[in-house]
PAZAPA-4460 file (N, C-alpha, C; in steps of 0.05 Angstrom, whole numbers, plus 32768, in hexadecimal, padded with zeros to 4 digits):
% residues 225
    n_x    n_y    n_z   ca_x   ca_y   ca_z    c_x    c_y    c_z   seq   type   mol
   8182   81A6   7A7D   816A   8197   7A85   8166   8199   7AA4     1      M     A
   814E   81A0   7AAC   8148   81A3   7AC8   813C   8188   7AD2     2      T     A
   8148   817D   7AE7   813E   8164   7AF2   812B   8169   7B09     3      T     A
   8116   8159   7B0B   8101   815E   7B1E   80FA   8144   7B2D     4      V     A
   80F7   8146   7B47   80EC   8130   7B57   80D0   8138   7B60     5      L     A
   80BD   8126   7B5A   80A1   812B   7B61   809B   811D   7B7C     6      I     A
   8090   812C   7B8F   8088   8120   7BA9   806B   8126   7BAD     7      A     A
   805A   8111   7BAA   803E   8115   7BAC   8032   80FB   7BB7     8      N     A
   801F   80FD   7BCA   8014   80E6   7BD8   7FFF   80D7   7BC7     9      H     A
   7FF5   80E3   7BB1   7FE1   80D7   7BA1   7FED   80CB   7B87    10      Q     A
   7FE9   80B2   7B83   7FF5   80A5   7B6C   7FEC   80B0   7B51    11      S     A
   7FD2   80B7   7B50   7FC8   80C2   7B37   7FD5   80DD   7B31    12      L     A
   7FD9   80EE   7B45   7FE5   8108   7B41   8003   8104   7B3A    13      Q     A
   8010   80F1   7B46   802C   80EC   7B3E   802E   80E5   7B20    14      R     A
   801C   80D4   7B17   801C   80CC   7AFB   8016   80E5   7AE9    15      V     A
   8002   80F5   7AF1   7FFC   810C   7AE1   8012   8121   7AE0    16      G     A
   801E   8126   7AF7   8034   8139   7AF7   804C   812F   7AE7    17      L     A
   8051   8115   7AE9   8068   810A   7ADA   8063   810D   7ABC    18      R     A
   804A   8107   7AB3   8044   810A   7A96   8046   8127   7A8D    19      M     A
   803D   8139   7A9E   803E   8156   7A98   805B   815E   7A94    20      L     A
   806C   8158   7AA7   8088   8161   7AA6   8097   8153   7A90    21      L     A
   8090   8139   7A8B   809D   812B   7A75   8098   8137   7A5A    22      A     A
   8082   8146   7A58   807B   8153   7A3E   808B   816C   7A39    23      S     A
   809B   8175   7A4D   80AB   818D   7A4A   80C7   8186   7A42    24      Q     A
   80D1   8190   7A2C   80EC   8188   7A22   8103   818F   7A35    25      P     A
   80FF   81A2   7A47   8115   81AA   7A58   8112   81A0   7A75    26      D     A
   80FE   818F   7A7A   80FA   8185   7A95   80FA   8166   7A94    27      L     A
   8106   815A   7AA8   8106   813D   7AAA   8101   8134   7AC6    28      T     A
   80F0   8121   7ACA   80E9   8116   7AE5   80FD   80FF   7AEB    29      V     A
   810C   8102   7B01   8120   80EE   7B08   8116   80DB   7B1D    30      V     A
   80FE   80E1   7B2A   80F4   80D0   7B3E   80D9   80DA   7B49    31      G     A
   80CB   80C8   7B57   80B2   80D0   7B64   80B2   80C4   7B80    32      V     A
   80A5   80D3   7B92   80A4   80CB   7BAE   8087   80CD   7BB8    33      A     A
   807F   80BC   7BCA   8064   80BB   7BD4   8061   80C8   7BF0    34      A     A
   8078   80CE   7BFD   8077   80DC   7C17   8090   80EC   7C1B    35      D     A
   8090   80FC   7C31   80A6   810E   7C36   80C1   8100   7C3A    36      G     A
   80C0   80EA   7C49   80D9   80DB   7C4F   80E5   80D0   7C36    37      A     A
   80D4   80C5   7C24   80DE   80BB   7C0B   80E9   80D1   7BF9    38      E     A
   80DC   80E9   7BFA   80E6   8100   7BEB   8102   8108   7BF4    39      A     A
   8106   8109   7C0E   8120   8110   7C18   8135   80FB   7C10    40      V     A
   812E   80E2   7C12   8141   80CC   7C0A   8148   80CE   7BED    41      R     A
   8133   80D0   7BDC   8138   80D0   7BBF   8147   80EA   7BB6    42      L     A
   8141   8100   7BC4   814F   8118   7BBD   816D   8116   7BC2    43      S     A
   8174   810A   7BD8   8190   8106   7BDF   819E   80F3   7BCB    44      A     A
   818E   80E0   7BC1   8199   80CC   7BAE   819A   80D6   7B92    45      E     A
   8185   80E4   7B89   8183   80EB   7B6D   818D   8108   7B66    46      L     A
   818F   8119   7B7B   8198   8134   7B77   8189   8144   7B62    47      R     A
   816E   8146   7B64   815F   8155   7B50   8164   8173   7B53    48      P     A
   815E   8181   7B3E   8160   819E   7B3F   8149   81AA   7B4F    49      D     A
   8131   819D   7B4C   8119   81A7   7B59   8109   8190   7B65    50      V     A
   80FF   8194   7B7D   80EC   8181   7B89   80D1   818E   7B89    51      V     A
   80BE   8182   7B7B   80A2   818B   7B7A   8093   817D   7B90    52      L     A
   808E   818B   7BA6   8085   817F   7BBF   8069   8187   7BC6    53      L     A
   8056   8174   7BC7   803B   8179   7BD0   803C   817A   7BEE    54      D     A
   8030   818F   7BFA   8032   8194   7C17   8026   817D   7C27    55      S     A
   8011   8170   7C1D   8004   815A   7C2B   8016   8141   7C2A    56      R     A
   8026   813F   7C16   8039   8128   7C13   804E   812A   7C2A    57      T     A
   8055   8142   7C32   8069   8146   7C46   805D   8146   7C63    58      A     A
   8043   8143   7C65   8037   8142   7C80   8042   812B   7C90    59      A     A
   8043   812D   7CAB   8037   8143   7CBB   8049   815C   7CBF    60      P     A
   8062   815A   7CB6   8073   8171   7CBA   8080   817A   7CA0    61      D     A
   8071   8189   7C90   807A   8192   7C76   8092   81A4   7C79    62      A     A
   8093   81B5   7C8E   80A9   81C7   7C92   80C3   81B9   7C95    63      V     A
   80C3   81A4   7CA6   80DB   8194   7CAA   80E4   8186   7C91    64      E     A
   80D1   817C   7C81   80D8   816F   7C68   80E5   8183   7C55    65      T     A
   80DA   819B   7C54   80E6   81B0   7C43   8102   81B6   7C4D    66      V     A
   8105   81B8   7C67   8120   81BF   7C72   8134   81A9   7C6B    67      R     A
   812C   8190   7C6D   813F   817A   7C67   8146   817A   7C49    68      R     A
   8132   8180   7C38   8138   8180   7C1B   8149   8198   7C14    69      L     A
   8143   81AF   7C1E   8151   81C8   7C16   816C   81CC   7C23    70      A     A
   8172   81BC   7C37   818C   81BE   7C44   819A   81A3   7C45    71      H     A
   819E   8198   7C2D   81AB   817E   7C2A   81C7   8180   7C35    72      A     A
   81CF   816D   7C46   81EA   816E   7C52   8201   8169   7C3F    73      P     A
   81FB   8159   7C2A   8210   8152   7C17   8208   815A   7BFB    74      D     A
   8218   816B   7BEE   8212   8172   7BD2   81FD   8188   7BD1    75      G     A
   81F7   8191   7BB8   81E4   81A7   7BB4   81C7   819E   7BBC    76      P     A
   81B8   81B0   7BC8   819D   81AB   7BCF   818A   81B3   7BB8    77      A     A
   8173   81A5   7BB6   8160   81AD   7BA1   8151   81C6   7BA8    78      P     A
   8144   81D1   7B94   8131   81E7   7B99   8116   81DA   7B9D    79      H     A
   8109   81E0   7BB4   80F0   81D4   7BBB   80D9   81E6   7BB3    80      V     A
   80C7   81DC   7BA1   80AF   81EA   7B99   8098   81DC   7BA6    81      L     A
   808A   81EB   7BB7   8074   81E0   7BC8   8059   81E5   7BBB    82      L     A
   8049   81D0   7BBA   802D   81D1   7BB1   801B   81CD   7BC9    83      L     A
   8007   81DF   7BCC   7FF5   81DD   7BE3   7FD8   81E0   7BDA    84      T     A
   7FC5   81D3   7BE8   7FA9   81D8   7BE2   7FA1   81F5   7BE8    85      P     A
   7F8D   81FF   7BDA   7F84   821A   7BDF   7F7A   821E   7BFB    86      D     A
   7F71   8209   7C08   7F66   820B   7C23   7F7B   820D   7C38    87      T     A
   7F94   8207   7C31   7FAA   8208   7C45   7FB3   8225   7C4A    88      D     A
   7FBD   8229   7C62   7FC9   8243   7C69   7FE2   8246   7C58    89      A     A
   7FE9   825E   7C50   8002   8263   7C40   801A   8258   7C4E    90      P     A
   802C   824A   7C40   8042   823C   7C4C   805A   824E   7C54    91      P     A
   8054   8262   7C64   806A   8275   7C6B   8081   8267   7C79    92      Y     A
   807B   8254   7C8B   8090   8246   7C9A   80A1   8235   7C87    93      A     A
   8094   8229   7C73   80A3   8219   7C5F   80B6   822A   7C4E    94      A     A
   80AD   8242   7C48   80BF   8254   7C39   80D7   825C   7C4A    95      L     A
   80D2   8261   7C63   80E8   8268   7C75   80FB   8250   7C78    96      R     A
   80F0   8238   7C76   8100   821F   7C79   8111   8219   7C61    97      A     A
   810B   8226   7C4B   811C   8222   7C33   810E   821D   7C19    98      G     A
   80F3   821C   7C19   80E5   8218   7C00   80EB   822F   7BEC    99      A     A
   80EF   8228   7BD3   80F6   823C   7BBF   80DE   824A   7BB4   100      A     A
   80C6   823F   7BB9   80AE   824C   7BAE   8095   823C   7BB5   101      G     A
   807E   8247   7BAE   8064   823B   7BB5   8050   8240   7BA0   102      H     A
   8040   822C   7B9A   8029   822F   7B88   8011   8220   7B94   103      L     A
   7FF9   822A   7B8F   7FE1   821A   7B97   7FDF   8202   7B85   104      P     A
   7FD4   81EC   7B8E   7FD2   81D4   7B7E   7FC0   81D6   7B66   105      E     A
   7FAF   81EB   7B65   7F9E   81EF   7B4E   7FAC   8201   7B39   106      N     A
   7FC6   8204   7B3B   7FD4   8213   7B26   7FD1   8205   7B0B   107      A     A
   7FD2   8214   7AF6   7FD0   8208   7ADB   7FEA   81F9   7AD4   108      T     A
   7FE9   81E7   7AC1   8002   81D9   7AB9   8017   81ED   7AAF   109      P     A
   800F   8202   7AA2   8022   8216   7A99   802F   8225   7AB0   110      E     A
   801F   822B   7AC5   802A   8239   7ADC   803E   8226   7AEB   111      E     A
   8037   820D   7AEC   8048   81FA   7AFB   8063   81F6   7AED   112      L     A
   8062   81F1   7AD3   807B   81ED   7AC5   808C   8206   7AC5   113      T     A
   807F   821E   7AC2   808E   8237   7AC3   809B   823A   7ADF   114      A     A
   808C   8233   7AF4   8097   8236   7B0F   80AF   8224   7B14   115      A     A
   80AE   820C   7B09   80C5   81FA   7B0C   80DE   8206   7AFF   116      I     A
   80DA   8212   7AE8   80F1   821E   7ADA   80FC   8236   7AEA   117      R     A
   80E9   8245   7AF6   80F2   825D   7B05   8102   8255   7B1D   118      V     A
   80F8   8242   7B2D   8107   823B   7B45   8121   822C   7B3E   119      V     A
   8121   821D   7B28   813A   8210   7B20   814F   8224   7B1A   120      A     A
   8147   823C   7B10   815A   8251   7B09   8163   8261   7B22   121      A     A
   8157   825A   7B39   815F   8268   7B51   814E   8281   7B57   122      G     A
   8138   8284   7B49   8126   829B   7B4E   810E   8293   7B60   123      D     A
   80FC   82A5   7B64   80E7   82A2   7B78   80CC   829D   7B6A   124      V     A
   80BC   828B   7B75   80A0   8287   7B6E   808F   8289   7B87   125      V     A
   807F   829E   7B88   806D   82A1   7B9F   8051   82A8   7B94   126      V     A
   803D   8298   7B9B   8022   829C   7B90   8017   82B7   7B9B   127      S     A
   8006   82C4   7B8B   7FFB   82DE   7B94   7FED   82DC   7BAF   128      P     A
   7FE0   82C6   7BB5   7FD2   82C4   7BCF   7FE5   82C4   7BE6   129      G     A
   7FFD   82BA   7BE2   8011   82B9   7BF7   801D   82D4   7BFD   130      L     A
   801D   82E6   7BE9   8029   8300   7BED   801D   830F   7C04   131      T     A
   8002   8310   7C05   7FF5   831F   7C1A   7FFA   8312   7C35   132      R     A
   7FF9   82F7   7C36   7FFE   82E9   7C4F   801B   82ED   7C59   133      A     A
   802E   82ED   7C46   804A   82F2   7C4E   804D   830D   7C5B   134      L     A
   8041   8321   7C4E   8043   833C   7C59   8036   833E   7C75   135      I     A
   801E   8332   7C78   8010   8333   7C91   801F   8324   7CA7   136      D     A
   802B   830E   7CA0   803B   82FF   7CB3   8054   830E   7CBC   137      T     A
   8061   831A   7CA9   8079   832A   7CAF   8071   8341   7CC2   138      V     A
   805B   834E   7CBC   8052   8364   7CCE   804F   835B   7CEB   139      R     A
   8044   8343   7CEE   8040   8338   7D08   805A   8330   7D16   140      T     A
   806C   8324   7D07   8084   8319   7D13   809C   832C   7D14   141      Q     A
   809A   8342   7D05   80B2   8353   7D03   80BC   835D   7D1F   142      R     A
   80AA   8362   7D31   80B2   836C   7D4B   80C4   8358   7D5A   143      A     A
   80BF   833E   7D54   80D0   832A   7D61   80E9   8324   7D51   144      L     A
   80E7   8324   7D36   80FD   831B   7D26   8112   8331   7D20   145      D     A
   8109   834A   7D1E   811B   835F   7D15   8133   8363   7D26   146      R     A
   8131   8364   7D41   8149   8368   7D51   815D   8352   7D4D   147      P     A
   8153   8338   7D48   8165   8322   7D45   8174   8323   7D2B   148      L     A
   8167   832D   7D15   8173   832C   7CFB   817E   8347   7CF1   149      R     A
   817C   835B   7D03   8186   8376   7CFB   81A3   8376   7CF5   150      G     A
   81B3   8366   7D03   81D0   8365   7CFF   81D6   835A   7CE3   151      G     A
   81C6   8348   7CD9   81CB   833D   7CBE   81C5   8352   7CA9   152      Q     A
   81B1   8363   7CAE   81AB   8378   7C9B   81C2   838C   7C9B   153      L     A
   81CE   8392   7CB2   81E4   83A5   7CB3   81FD   839B   7CA4   154      D     A
   81FE   8380   7CA1   8215   8375   7C93   8215   8379   7C75   155      A     A
   81FE   8381   7C6A   81FB   8385   7C4D   8205   83A1   7C45   156      L     A
   8213   83A2   7C2E   821B   83BB   7C24   8203   83CA   7C18   157      T     A
   8207   83E4   7C12   81F1   83F3   7C07   81E8   83E7   7BEC   158      E     A
   81FA   83DF   7BDC   81F3   83D3   7BC2   81E4   83B9   7BC7   159      R     A
   81ED   83A9   7BDA   81DF   8390   7BE0   81C2   8395   7BE9   160      E     A
   81BF   83AA   7BF8   81A4   83B1   7C01   8192   83B9   7BE9   161      R     A
   819E   83C7   7BD6   818F   83CF   7BBE   8186   83B6   7BAF   162      D     A
   8199   83A3   7BAD   8193   838A   7B9E   817D   837A   7BAD   163      V     A
   8180   8378   7BC8   816C   836A   7BD8   8150   8376   7BD6   164      L     A
   814F   8391   7BD6   8136   839F   7BD2   8129   8398   7BB8   165      T     A
   8139   8396   7BA3   812F   838F   7B88   8126   8372   7B88   166      A     A
   8135   8360   7B95   812D   8344   7B97   8112   8342   7BA4   167      V     A
   810E   8352   7BBA   80F5   8351   7BC9   80DD   835B   7BB9   168      A     A
   80E3   836B   7BA5   80CD   8375   7B94   80C6   8361   7B7E   169      S     A
   80D5   834B   7B7C   80D0   8336   7B68   80DF   8339   7B4F   170      G     A
   80F3   834A   7B4D   8103   834E   7B35   8116   8336   7B30   171      D     A
   8119   832F   7B17   812D   831B   7B0F   8148   8328   7B0F   172      S     A
   815D   8318   7B0C   8178   8322   7B0B   817C   8336   7AF4   173      N     A
   8170   832F   7ADD   8172   8341   7AC6   8164   835C   7ACB   174      A     A
   814D   835B   7AD8   813F   8374   7ADF   814E   8385   7AF3   175      E     A
   815A   8377   7B06   816A   8386   7B1B   8182   8393   7B0D   176      I     A
   818F   8384   7AFB   81A6   838F   7AED   819F   83A8   7ADE   177      A     A
   8188   83A7   7AD1   817E   83BF   7AC2   8178   83D6   7AD4   178      S     A
   816B   83D0   7AEA   8163   83E5   7AFD   817B   83F3   7B0A   179      R     A
   818F   83E3   7B11   81A7   83EE   7B1F   81BE   83F4   7B0C   180      L     A
   81BA   83EF   7AF2   81D0   83F4   7ADF   81E9   83E5   7AE5   181      S     A
   81E6   83CC   7AEB   81FD   83BA   7AEF   81FA   83A1   7ADF   182      I     A
   820F   8391   7ADD   820E   8379   7ACD   81FE   8363   7ADB   183      A     A
   81F0   8352   7ACC   81E1   833C   7AD9   81F4   832A   7AEA   184      P     A
   820C   8326   7AE1   821F   8315   7AF0   8225   8323   7B0B   185      T     A
   8226   833D   7B0C   822A   834C   7B25   8213   8348   7B37   186      T     A
   81FA   8349   7B2C   81E2   8344   7B3C   81E3   8329   7B49   187      V     A
   81EA   8315   7B39   81EC   82F9   7B43   8200   82F7   7B59   188      K     A
   8216   8305   7B57   822B   8305   7B6C   8220   8312   7B85   189      S     A
   8212   8329   7B82   8206   8336   7B99   81F2   8325   7BA7   190      H     A
   81E1   8318   7B98   81CC   8306   7BA3   81D9   82EF   7BB3   191      V     A
   81EE   82E4   7BA8   81FC   82CE   7BB6   8208   82D8   7BD0   192      S     A
   8214   82F0   7BCF   8220   82FC   7BE8   820A   8301   7BFD   193      N     A
   81F3   830B   7BF4   81DD   8311   7C06   81D3   82F8   7C14   194      I     A
   81CF   82E3   7C04   81C6   82CA   7C10   81D9   82BF   7C24   195      L     A
   81F3   82C1   7C1F   8207   82B8   7C31   8207   82C8   7C4B   196      T     A
   8205   82E2   7C49   8206   82F4   7C60   81EE   82F1   7C72   197      K     A
   81D6   82EC   7C66   81BE   82EA   7C77   81B6   82CD   7C7D   198      I     A
   81C6   82BA   7C73   81C1   829E   7C79   81A8   8294   7C6C   199      G     A
   81A2   829D   7C53   818A   8295   7C45   8190   827F   7C31   200      A     A
   817C   826D   7C2D   817F   8257   7C1A   817B   8260   7BFE   201      R     A
   816A   8274   7BFA   8163   827D   7BDF   8155   8298   7BDF   202      G     A
   814B   82A0   7BC8   813F   82BA   7BC6   8126   82BE   7BD6   203      R     A
   8116   82A9   7BD9   80FD   82AC   7BE9   8104   82B3   7C05   204      V     A
   8118   82A6   7C11   8120   82AD   7C2C   812D   82C9   7C2E   205      Q     A
   813A   82D2   7C18   8144   82ED   7C18   812D   8301   7C18   206      A     A
   8118   82FB   7C09   8100   830D   7C09   80F4   830E   7C25   207      V     A
   80F1   82F7   7C32   80E6   82F7   7C4D   80F8   8308   7C60   208      V     A
   8112   8305   7C5D   8125   8315   7C6D   8121   8333   7C68   209      F     A
   811E   833A   7C4F   811B   8357   7C49   8103   8363   7C56   210      A     A
   80ED   8354   7C57   80D5   835D   7C65   80D8   835D   7C83   211      Y     A
   80E4   8348   7C8E   80E6   8345   7CAB   80F8   835A   7CB7   212      E     A
   810D   8362   7CA9   811F   8376   7CB4   8116   8392   7CAF   213      T     A
   8101   8396   7C9F   80F8   83B1   7C99   8106   83BE   7C82   214      G     A
   8118   83B0   7C75   8125   83BB   7C5D   8110   83C2   7C48   215      L     A
   80FC   83B1   7C45   80E6   83B6   7C33   80CD   83B7   7C44   216      V     A
   80BD   83CC   7C40   80A4   83D0   7C4E   808E   83C1   7C3F   217      R     A
   807B   83B5   7C4E   8065   83A6   7C41   8056   83B7   7C2D   218      P     A
   8055   83D1   7C30   8046   83E2   7C1D   8056   83E9   7C04   219      T     A
   8070   83E3   7C05   8082   83EB   7BEE   8080   83D9   7BD6   220      Q     A
   8080   83BF   7BDB   8084   83AC   7BC6   8070   8394   7BC8   221      H     A
   806A   8389   7BB2   8059   8371   7BB1   8068   835C   7BA1   222      V     A
   806B   8344   7BAC   8079   832F   7B9E   8069   8327   7B85   223      L     A
   8077   8320   7B70   806A   8317   7B58   806A   82F8   7B57   224      R     A
   8054   82ED   7B4E   8053   82D0   7B4C   8065   82C6   7B36   225      A     A
***
């Protein structure tokens, strides 16, 4: 059973989201929060697997709220799935801060419940609209970030680079195992080692790292939603 904490500033949306998730046999809502501070407090108390965080709920500093949620000082941190209005700029900074994925708030119920399951399993959810913005942002920032992070890329073995390249293309562990002819458990071990070496919270941050360091070129791969 995947446990979820809903953080949304609108009471009607909190009720609707709770009813939606309660209808899923493998999802259970353990709490609701009306603002970012309450979300952080309840997350530390309830230890949910996933925090479904509306970006406006975390205002005025959604990035800091994500960072506090995703880097819990005591015990395991939740996977943060961020919902944003279509009019908002893509939450690149929030992804770097530790968000496990992003969806626009007009996502369908099926897309939302599927995304919760994906991030709970440790995989990546990135909306198609964010893909282009991520690539464009990396192109702009790479000149500044690459010298700083190049040493971390050098720390990866050749096989770990292969795995990271596959992660950046949006492949699941099973797909990576098939592509590289290795066991899924070996892929999981490689991913864990990669995250440790580059100091990443999860797969989204590993994807950002792959683009920023030039391991993956923006023209090579497109993230799958």
